[in-house]
GUZARO-420479 format. One record per residue (C-alpha): residue in three letters; chain; x, y, z. Coordinates in pm, whole numbers. Example, Ala and Ser with C-alpha at 12.3 -4.5 7.8 and 13.67 -1.06 7.14 Angstrom:
// GUZARO-420479
+--------+--------+--------+--------+--------+
! residu ! chaine !      X !      Y !      Z !
+--------+--------+--------+--------+--------+
!    ALA !      A !   1230 !   -450 !    780 !
!    SER !      A !   1367 !   -106 !    714 !
+--------+--------+--------+--------+--------+
END
This chain:
// GUZARO-420479
+--------+--------+--------+--------+--------+
! residu ! chaine !      X !      Y !      Z !
+--------+--------+--------+--------+--------+
!    MET !      A !    848 !   3355 !   4434 !
!    SER !      A !    709 !   2992 !   4438 !
!    HIS !      A !   1067 !   2814 !   4515 !
!    SER !      A !   1336 !   2972 !   4723 !
!    GLY !      A !   1694 !   3018 !   4619 !
!    SER !      A !   1849 !   2785 !   4869 !
!    ARG !      A !   1680 !   2470 !   4756 !
!    ARG !      A !   1661 !   2587 !   4377 !
!    PHE !      A !   1898 !   2386 !   4152 !
!    SER !      A !   2187 !   2624 !   4004 !
!    PRO !      A !   2188 !   2683 !   3639 !
!    ALA !      A !   2601 !   2634 !   3694 !
!    GLN !      A !   2535 !   2312 !   3770 !
!    ALA !      A !   2346 !   2225 !   3456 !
!    HIS !      A !   2594 !   1995 !   3302 !
!    ARG !      A !   2474 !   1743 !   3600 !
!    LEU !      A !   2166 !   1732 !   3431 !
!    ASP !      A !   2288 !   1572 !   3124 !
!    ALA !      A !   2526 !   1350 !   3313 !
!    PRO !      A !   2494 !    968 !   3107 !
!    GLU !      A !   2465 !    793 !   3476 !
!    ARG !      A !   2099 !    964 !   3486 !
!    GLN !      A !   2010 !    740 !   3222 !
!    ILE !      A !   2058 !    478 !   3488 !
!    TRP !      A !   1928 !    591 !   3807 !
!    LEU !      A !   1648 !    751 !   3638 !
!    PRO !      A !   1538 !    584 !   3347 !
!    ILE !      A !   1297 !    789 !   3104 !
!    GLN !      A !   1063 !    517 !   2945 !
!    PRO !      A !    912 !    408 !   3234 !
!    VAL !      A !    798 !    750 !   3305 !
!    LEU !      A !    658 !    811 !   2973 !
!    ASP !      A !    489 !    456 !   2967 !
!    ARG !      A !    310 !    577 !   3283 !
!    MET !      A !    201 !    910 !   3165 !
!    ALA !      A !     21 !    744 !   2872 !
!    LEU !      A !    166 !    990 !   2606 !
!    GLU !      A !    -39 !    999 !   2315 !
!    PRO !      A !     54 !   1209 !   1942 !
!    GLY !      A !    -99 !   1542 !   1940 !
!    MET !      A !   -128 !   1598 !   2355 !
!    ALA !      A !     -1 !   1917 !   2526 !
!    VAL !      A !    200 !   1877 !   2784 !
!    ALA !      A !    413 !   2132 !   3009 !
!    ASP !      A !    722 !   2039 !   3188 !
!    ILE !      A !    748 !   2274 !   3467 !
!    GLY !      A !   1092 !   2305 !   3612 !
!    ALA !      A !   1236 !   2168 !   3283 !
!    GLY !      A !   1582 !   2242 !   3334 !
!    THR !      A !   1769 !   2106 !   3006 !
!    GLY !      A !   1529 !   1868 !   2871 !
!    TYR !      A !   1585 !   1549 !   3031 !
!    PHE !      A !   1224 !   1488 !   2986 !
!    ALA !      A !   1119 !   1750 !   2779 !
!    LEU !      A !   1286 !   1623 !   2449 !
!    PRO !      A !   1130 !   1264 !   2494 !
!    ILE !      A !    797 !   1381 !   2552 !
!    ALA !      A !    834 !   1659 !   2256 !
!    ARG !      A !    911 !   1304 !   2045 !
!    ALA !      A !    633 !   1122 !   2215 !
!    VAL !      A !    318 !   1373 !   2124 !
!    GLY !      A !    461 !   1409 !   1762 !
!    PRO !      A !    434 !   1719 !   1532 !
!    ALA !      A !     97 !   1758 !   1610 !
!    GLY !      A !    154 !   1781 !   1980 !
!    ARG !      A !    309 !   2049 !   2153 !
!    LEU !      A !    539 !   2049 !   2459 !
!    VAL !      A !    595 !   2365 !   2700 !
!    ALA !      A !    884 !   2387 !   2870 !
!    VAL !      A !    870 !   2615 !   3176 !
!    ASP !      A !   1175 !   2700 !   3394 !
!    VAL !      A !   1266 !   2999 !   3593 !
!    SER !      A !   1634 !   3003 !   3486 !
!    PRO !      A !   1663 !   3142 !   3113 !
!    GLU !      A !   2036 !   2966 !   3113 !
!    MET !      A !   1836 !   2640 !   3092 !
!    LEU !      A !   1598 !   2741 !   2864 !
!    ASP !      A !   1850 !   2857 !   2638 !
!    ARG !      A !   2022 !   2531 !   2665 !
!    LEU !      A !   1726 !   2316 !   2619 !
!    ASN !      A !   1628 !   2540 !   2297 !
!    GLY !      A !   1980 !   2435 !   2159 !
!    LYS !      A !   1914 !   2090 !   2183 !
!    ALA !      A !   1560 !   2107 !   2052 !
!    LEU !      A !   1703 !   2292 !   1752 !
!    ASP !      A !   1976 !   2035 !   1734 !
!    ALA !      A !   1727 !   1710 !   1752 !
!    GLY !      A !   1490 !   1931 !   1461 !
!    LEU !      A !   1188 !   1955 !   1728 !
!    ALA !      A !    964 !   2251 !   1641 !
!    ASN !      A !    701 !   2141 !   1890 !
!    ILE !      A !    889 !   2272 !   2190 !
!    ASP !      A !    794 !   2625 !   2347 !
!    CYS !      A !   1024 !   2780 !   2592 !
!    ILE !      A !    839 !   2990 !   2862 !
!    GLN !      A !   1025 !   3166 !   3167 !
!    ALA !      A !    812 !   3150 !   3457 !
!    GLU !      A !    749 !   3032 !   3780 !
!    SER !      A !    561 !   2713 !   3907 !
!    ALA !      A !    250 !   2889 !   4032 !
!    THR !      A !    203 !   3158 !   3757 !
!    THR !      A !    285 !   2967 !   3417 !
!    GLY !      A !     78 !   3252 !   3232 !
!    LEU !      A !    -62 !   2975 !   3007 !
!    ALA !      A !   -427 !   2917 !   2883 !
!    PRO !      A !   -659 !   2776 !   3155 !
!    ALA !      A !   -763 !   2385 !   3001 !
!    SER !      A !   -489 !   2385 !   2767 !
!    LEU !      A !   -272 !   2079 !   2872 !
!    ASP !      A !   -338 !   1690 !   2889 !
!    ARG !      A !    -23 !   1669 !   3132 !
!    VAL !      A !    176 !   1863 !   3347 !
!    LEU !      A !    492 !   1721 !   3454 !
!    LEU !      A !    690 !   1833 !   3783 !
!    ALA !      A !   1009 !   1654 !   3773 !
!    ASN !      A !   1270 !   1665 !   4041 !
!    VAL !      A !   1106 !   2008 !   4144 !
!    TRP !      A !    861 !   1928 !   4409 !
!    HIS !      A !   1083 !   1969 !   4677 !
!    GLU !      A !   1204 !   2280 !   4564 !
!    VAL !      A !    878 !   2452 !   4561 !
!    ASP !      A !    773 !   2671 !   4850 !
!    ASP !      A !    428 !   2725 !   4793 !
!    ARG !      A !    287 !   2417 !   4674 !
!    PRO !      A !   -109 !   2464 !   4704 !
!    ALA !      A !    -67 !   2752 !   4479 !
!    THR !      A !    130 !   2550 !   4221 !
!    LEU !      A !   -153 !   2262 !   4250 !
!    ALA !      A !   -399 !   2552 !   4191 !
!    GLU !      A !   -215 !   2647 !   3882 !
!    ALA !      A !   -212 !   2286 !   3763 !
!    ALA !      A !   -569 !   2237 !   3776 !
!    ARG !      A !   -611 !   2569 !   3602 !
!    LEU !      A !   -402 !   2437 !   3331 !
!    LEU !      A !   -493 !   2087 !   3272 !
!    ARG !      A !   -823 !   1994 !   3072 !
!    PRO !      A !  -1089 !   1751 !   3271 !
!    GLU !      A !   -917 !   1433 !   3155 !
!    GLY !      A !   -565 !   1564 !   3211 !
!    TYR !      A !   -320 !   1434 !   3449 !
!    LEU !      A !    -65 !   1622 !   3721 !
!    VAL !      A !    258 !   1400 !   3722 !
!    LEU !      A !    500 !   1453 !   4004 !
!    LEU !      A !    852 !   1282 !   4004 !
!    ASP !      A !   1099 !   1359 !   4274 !
!    TRP !      A !   1357 !   1228 !   4514 !
!    ALA !      A !   1259 !    946 !   4787 !
!    PRO !      A !   1411 !    999 !   5115 !
!    ALA !      A !   1642 !    706 !   5152 !
!    ASP !      A !   1609 !    445 !   5406 !
!    PRO !      A !   1917 !    495 !   5646 !
!    ALA !      A !   1925 !     87 !   5708 !
!    THR !      A !   2002 !     39 !   5302 !
!    SER !      A !   2154 !    308 !   5224 !
!    SER !      A !   2553 !    354 !   5343 !
!    GLU !      A !   2650 !    459 !   5005 !
!    PRO !      A !   2635 !    848 !   4882 !
!    GLN !      A !   2371 !    929 !   4667 !
!    PRO !      A !   2313 !   1200 !   4399 !
!    GLY !      A !   2039 !   1429 !   4442 !
!    PRO !      A !   1920 !   1654 !   4716 !
!    PRO !      A !   2012 !   1656 !   5056 !
!    MET !      A !   1756 !   1378 !   5231 !
!    ALA !      A !   1621 !   1660 !   5472 !
!    HIS !      A !   1476 !   1829 !   5157 !
!    ARG !      A !   1316 !   1515 !   5020 !
!    LEU !      A !    968 !   1474 !   5048 !
!    PRO !      A !    833 !   1100 !   5156 !
!    LEU !      A !    599 !    918 !   4906 !
!    ASP !      A !    292 !    916 !   5113 !
!    ALA !      A !    305 !   1262 !   5264 !
!    VAL !      A !    290 !   1364 !   4883 !
!    CYS !      A !    -24 !   1171 !   4831 !
!    GLN !      A !   -189 !   1301 !   5149 !
!    GLU !      A !   -119 !   1665 !   5045 !
!    LEU !      A !   -254 !   1616 !   4719 !
!    THR !      A !   -569 !   1449 !   4859 !
!    GLU !      A !   -603 !   1723 !   5091 !
!    HIS !      A !   -622 !   1985 !   4783 !
!    GLY !      A !   -891 !   1794 !   4595 !
!    TRP !      A !   -696 !   1529 !   4387 !
!    GLN !      A !   -734 !   1155 !   4327 !
!    VAL !      A !   -400 !    995 !   4331 !
!    THR !      A !   -441 !    708 !   4071 !
!    TYR !      A !    -39 !    565 !   4050 !
!    ALA !      A !    210 !    650 !   4337 !
!    ARG !      A !    483 !    412 !   4320 !
!    PRO !      A !    887 !    428 !   4343 !
!    THR !      A !   1012 !    466 !   3981 !
!    GLY !      A !   1433 !    453 !   3904 !
!    LEU !      A !   1683 !    396 !   4182 !
!    TYR !      A !   1601 !    693 !   4409 !
!    SER !      A !   1254 !    825 !   4294 !
!    TRP !      A !    919 !    810 !   4324 !
!    LEU !      A !    640 !    854 !   4073 !
!    VAL !      A !    305 !   1002 !   4128 !
!    LEU !      A !      0 !   1047 !   3895 !
!    ALA !      A !   -319 !   1232 !   4020 !
!    HIS !      A !   -589 !   1424 !   3861 !
!    ARG !      A !   -893 !   1620 !   3984 !
!    PRO !      A !  -1227 !   1431 !   3994 !
+--------+--------+--------+--------+--------+
END
């Protein structure tokens, strides 16, 4: 198991992944812009859920590109697949797998995205090794996740996982560096999240 049941998002809550307010606190376009996607690219969205990022990425890479949606939940993938059909997107492959053992071909991807799942992954070194295996030499790992709130400024309740499960941006960057990655971008994104891009030098 690469992430534990206690932190894993429940398929029963899938409707929350499609809530309209999500666009307000986690806008998609700035993330896509930072990923520098181009037509024809191959991208994996690991922990794709119901396709919040997968569908826009599939549009961005175009018919000549490929989006692989990886998730442990068949329910989530069924939902994503239905949306892809409705949207007329034929360049999405859905794969049920763990983040550390995707079964995808080595050096087959330009980007590997893990959005809002890094805090759930138990074996992060194994997942990083898998990302390194999957990426082409010029490829990038993209991590996006919930930032711990500053208690001084956050009296209002926030969406997302418990604060105790959230990972500070500097700690994530340090972990990447320790495992041989070079962090090229690390900043807050949206209202409650951070975004990191890294590659293997």
